[in-house]
N, C-alpha and C positions, 0 to 999 in steps of 0.2 A: 520530579524529573526536570525542573526548570523550563516548563513549557507554558506556564500560565499566561493566558491571553496571546500566546504565540500562534502562528499559522505556518504549517508545513506546505511545501509544494513537492509533488512527484514530478521531477524534472525530466521525464521521458515518457514514452508510450511504446507499445509493442512494435510499432512500425516506424519508430525513429529512424531516419535515414542512416544507412550503413556507410557513410562517407568519412567517418573518423573525426567529425567536427564538433561533437557534443561538448567535450571538455572545454574547447576554445570558446564555444558559444556561452558556456557558463561564465568563463572569465570575463567575457565582454558584457554580460547582462547582470552580473551579481549586484552591482551598485543600484541599478534601477529596480531590481526585485526587492532589495532591502528598503528602498525609499517607498515602494508601493505598500509594504507591510508584511512581506514574507520574512519569517524569522528562522526558518530551517528548510533545508533541501534534502529530499530523499533521492539519492543517485542510484543508477542501475548497477548491477554487478560489474565490477571493474576488471575482473580477471579473465584470462583466455578461456573461451568456450570451444567446444568440439568443432564448431563451424567457423572458427577463426574470426575474420573480420566481419562475418555476417551474423555471428551469434549474439543474441540478446544478453547472454551471460548466464542464462539459467541452465544451459547445457554444459555444466562446469567441466573443464578439463584440468587446468592447472591454477590453483589458488594463488601461487606465488608469481605468476606472470601477469603483471598489470599493464601489458603492452610494451614489454622490454625485450622479449626473445622471439626469434623466428621459429614459431611453432604453429601448426595447423594452417600453413600457407601464408602467414602474415606475422609482422611484428606488432603493429597496433591492434587494438581490439576494435569492435564496432564503433566505439566512442572516441578513440584517440590513443595516444601513447601514455606511458607511465609518467613522463615528465609533464605532459599536458594535464594529466589527472591531478598530480600533486600541486601544480600551479593553480588549477581551478579551485581546489579545496582551500588553499591559503588565501586566494583572492576573495572567495565567499566569506571566509571567517573574518578577514580584514574589513569586510563590508558589514559586519554584524550579523552574519547568517551562520547558523550551525549546519553541519553536514552529517547526514546519516548514510552509512554504507549498507548496501543490500547483501546479505549473507545467505549463501546457499550451501548447506551442509548435507542435504538429504542424499545426493547422488553425484556420481561422476560419469562422464560420457567421453567417447573418443579415445578409448584405450589404444596403446601403441603396439601391443603384441597379444596374441591369443594364448590362453592357458587351458589345460585339460584337468578336470576334477569331477567329483561326484556331486550330483544335485537331484532333487526330486521336483517334478513338474506339478504345479498347482493351478487350479482354475484362475484365469487372469482376473475374473470378476468376483472370486470368492477364495481368499487366501487360506481358508480352513478346509478346502476340498482338494485333496490330491487327485491327479488325473493320470497317474502313471507311477511306475516303480522308480526307486533310486537308480540312477544311471550315470554313465560318464557323459559329460557335455564338454563343448569347447566354446569359450567366450572371450571377448576382448576385455580382459580384466587386469592386464599388466600395463601399468602406466610408468614409463621410463623417463618422460620429459626430456627427450634428447637435445632440444634446443637450449634448455636451461643448464644442462650439464652439472647438476648438483649444487648450483648456486642457491643460497638461502636455506636449502634443505636437501639432504642426500637420500631421503626416503623414497623408494620406489614402491608403488602400490601393487599388491597381488590379490588373487581371488580371496584369500583369507581375510583381507581387510574389508570385504563386502559381505552381504548376507544373501543377496538375490539379484537376478537379472531376468530380462524377458527375451533373450535371444540365445539359442543354441545353434552354433554354426554347423553342427551335424544334421540338424533338422530345422532349417530356417522357416519352414512353413507352419510349424506348430505354434499355436497361440497359447502361451502359458507363462507363468512366473516360476522360475526355477530357484527353489530354496537350496542354498549350498549345504553340503554335508556338515553337520555339527552346528548349524545355525538354526535360529527360530525367528518367527515373526514377532513383532512387538505387541504390546497390549492393544486390545480392541478400543476403537473410538466408541464412546457411549452411544452415539447415534447411528454410526455407519459400519460397525464391526471392524474387521481387520483392514487398516489403511496404511500399514507400515510401508508397503512397497508402492512407489509412485512411478519411477522411470529409471532407465539406465542401470548402472551398477549401484545398488543400494548400499550406502555407507554404513558400516557396522560400528557404531559409537561405543559398543561394549569392548571392542578389541583394544588392548593396551597401547599398541602402536598408533592406532587411529586417535585415541583419546590424547596421547602425548602430542601427536603432530598437530591436532586442531587447537589444543591449548597454546602450543608454541606459535602456531600461525597467528592466533589472535593477538599475541604479544607483538609479533613481528609487524602485523598489519597496523596495529594501533600506533606503534612507534614510527612506522614508515609514513603513514598518512595523516595522523593526528585528528581523525574524525571524532565527532562528538557523540555518536551513537550508532545504532544498528537497526535495520529492519530485517527480521528473520523470515525467510521464505519457507513455505510448506510446513509450518509448525505442526500441523495435524499429523504429519507423517514422521515426526522425529521423536526421540526420547526426551520428554520434558525435563527429567532430572538432569540429563547431560547438559542441555542448553542452559538450565538454571545455574549449574555449577560453572559453566563456561563464562557466563556474564558476571557472576559474582566474583570469580577469580580475577577478571580484568578490572572490575570496579575496585577491588581491594588492593591489587598490586599497584595500580596507577592512581589510587585515591581520587577517582573521578566518578561523578554521578552520571554515568553514561545512560543516555536515553535508549530504551529498547521498545520497539513496536513489533508485535508478532502478527503474522498473517495466519490466522486460524479460520479457514474458510468453511463456515457452517452456519446454517440458519437455526440450529438446535440450541436453545437456551441452556438445557441441562449440560450439554457438552462444554459450552463456554464457561458455565459456572464451575464445572469440574476442573477445567484448565486454570481458572483463577485461583481456586483453592490449592491446587497442587503447586503452582508457581508463587503462591502467597502474595499475589498482587505486585510482583517485581517487574512485570512486563505489561506494557499497554497493548491494546488489541484494536484492530480495525473493526469498526462497527458494521459488520456485514448485514445484519438485519435492517439497519437504517437504510442502507443502500437498496436492499430488496423492497422496502416500503416505498422509497422514492420511485423505483422502477414500476412498481404496481400502481402507484398513484398516477404516474405519468401516462399509463396505458388506460386506466379506468376513467380518468377525467373527473367530472362532477359526481360520478357515482361512487367514487372512493371517499370514505369518511375521514376527513383531515383530522378529526379529533383523535384518531388512532395512529397517526403518523409516527409516534414515538413508542408504540406498543412493542414489547419484546426486544427493545433496543438496549445496547450497552450504555448509551448516553443517558438513558432514563434510570437504569438499574445500577450502573457503576460509572458515573460521569467522570471520575478521576482517571479511569483507565481507558476511556473511549477515544479512539481516533476516528473522527467522522469524515466521510468522503461521499462524493456524488458518483464518481466513476473512477476506474483505474485501468491499467493495461490489460488485465484479465477480462474485464467486463465490456471493453469496447467492441464495436461491431466486428464480426468474423473471428472472434477469439472463442476458445473452448468454453469459457464460463460467461459468454455473452449474456448480459442482462442490461439492456440499454435503458437509460433514463431519457425519455423523449425530449425533443428540443424545447417545447413550450414550458416544460416543468423545470428545466435546469436553473433558470433564474430564481425560482421559488426554492429549489433545493439548496442552492448556494447561500441564499439568505438564511435558510434554516440551520446551516452549519456555521456560517461566519458571524451571524449577528445575535447569537444566543450565548447565555452564560456558561453552559456546560460543554465539555468535549474539546478535543484538540483537532481543529479542522485541517484537512489536507486538500489542496487544490491540485487538479490534474492538468498536466502540461497540455494535453490534447484539447481540453476545454479552454485553457487560457490562451494558447497560441493558434488553435485550430489544427487540423491534420488532413492530409490527403494521401490515400494509399489504395492498393489493389491486392486482393487475395482470393482464395477459393473459400466458399462457404461450406457448411456441413453437408450440403447437397451436391458438392463437387463442382458447382458452377462458379465462374469467375465473376467477381464483383468489384466495383470501384466505389470507394467510400470518401465522402467529404464530411468532415466534422467541423462544425461552425466554431469560430473564435468568440469567446465571451470575455475577452481581454478588458474591454471598457467597463462592462458590468462588474466583473470581479474586482477590478481596481477601485471602482466606486464603493463596493461593499467593504473592501479592505480599508478604505479611508474612513467609512462610517464606523468600522470596528475599532480602529486605533484611536479615533477621536471622540466617539460618543458611547462606546459600549462599556459603561461603568455604572455602578449603582445597582440596587435591587432590580430583579426582573419580575414584572407582573404579567401573568398569563391570561390570555383570552382564547383558550382552545375550546370554545363552546358551541361551534357551529360546524356541521359536516362539510360545508363547502367554503367556509371563510374562517380563518384563524389569525390571531395576532398576538403581539406581546409588546411591552414597553420596557425600557431601561429607565428607571425613575431617577430624577435629579439627585445628585450628591455633590460633594465639594469639588470633585474632579470634573464633573459634567453637570453644571447647575441647571441645564435646560432639558435634560432627558432626551429620549428618542422613542419613536413608535414605528412598528413594522406591521403591515397588514398584507395578507395574501389570499387569493381566491382561486378556486378550481372551477368555479361556475360563472355566474353573472357578475356585473359590477356590484361592489359591496361596500359597506361602511360599518364601523363599529365604534362605540363609545368607549374610550380608553383613557387611562390616567398616566400622565408623564410626571406629575409632581411639580410642574412649573406653571404657575398661574399666569394668565394673560400673556402667553408666549406664542409667537408666530412661527409656523413650521412650513417647510416646502418639501415637495417630493423629490428626493435626491436622484431617483431613477429618471426623472424628466417626463414621466408619462402623464402626470396630472399637473396642469399649469396653475390652477387656483390654489391659493395658500389657505392654511387652516390655523385658527387661533384657539387656544385653550381658554376656558372660563376662569373665573376667580378662584376656583378650587383645583385647577390644574387638569381638568378633563377636556377632551376634544372629540369631535366626531371625525375620525380618520377614515380615509377612503382608499380603494384600489380598483383598478379596472378588471374586467372579466379575464380569468385565466392568467393573472399576472401578480406581481408583488410591487408594493410601494414602500419606500423607506423614508419616513418623515423626520427630517433633521431641523433643529432650530435655525431660524434665519439669522 
């Protein structure tokens, strides 16, 4: 998928300001990101959401409105206008950066008109358990897109283009998922049972109109934007076969090796393995278990066994398919899937994804630039969050990656509180590199770089004394307590 030794950045977070400036910020910063070592950008959903200029894009309303039409109270999206979006993509690509678009096919929200039809209520937490008889309901399932007036596509969406919703306007207090007459829930997830329904009006990809429209939209979107790939949202809740057909159609029609990264949010290895088998390795996956390991290690400190940091991870079992990450918009504080990696461990985690041989690392914008926002927590209380910027640290790791991360990787994952690895000297990097990290006390480890009698310095600046390898290319490399040191040749 043309990502070897590349680095992706998620160029947004959940609380990115709703000032319509993100696309212009990308235009301004593309060149500097490229020079730092970013080779691809994952951009947020660019189409109009149900909440107009406040919508992150995951509450999809109109896939064809990229900030062009006056709909949902605004012309621009949260991130800017259509023209600004297209300019940002072209600028990034001219700077040597690929662009991946966030694709949300699971649901639509913000319907324009109500419709009446038959549906059966099911337990909202168990989609195999009906909790009432088939009945007439009324729901916001008619999407007319009045601001667009049929431009690009004349299809209006009706209830039969969906399979379920969670709101009956006749009985708004009832908590249920209403399965539409003649529809069925999709296949069970191996680990969690029926997860077909997620939110809003659940798109029925078995419907011929829907299938034709989404295939057509993919062609329109690719021709309009020229993106290099896609990030598929909520993959666990979609029909795998449909998504596989969709991306293969675009790859074949446009003769492009489009990069595809799927968000399949689960910690269950069997479910992930099943997904890989069904999709025949045609899609990369975010390494959710590696993130969980990072979060767990950051909370347990020295009691966590660092030798197990890669256990049950994609990057260990399927390195060619693994997109490694430290945090993202779903895991950041106050989000539904919050699983924070504590501040002290983030430098270690970024070294673990950026300076190793396997995986396609993804840097999170809120870690790179920092973030400040307020929201309610799950307890209903108001919180103000400050996320630190690791801009200097990450840029330093990116420099080490693009300059010295070549040659065989020697592992030293042999101590519960101190692990390390080296990239041994080769023609492209004749002096090698060494990385050592500790979750406990100050530590050292005897490691081989393959470069005899070579002087190394700690690129992180934490240790001032330099280290020499002996005549066999071995050195006693060090790191401070609860930190990481990156040893580069002087």
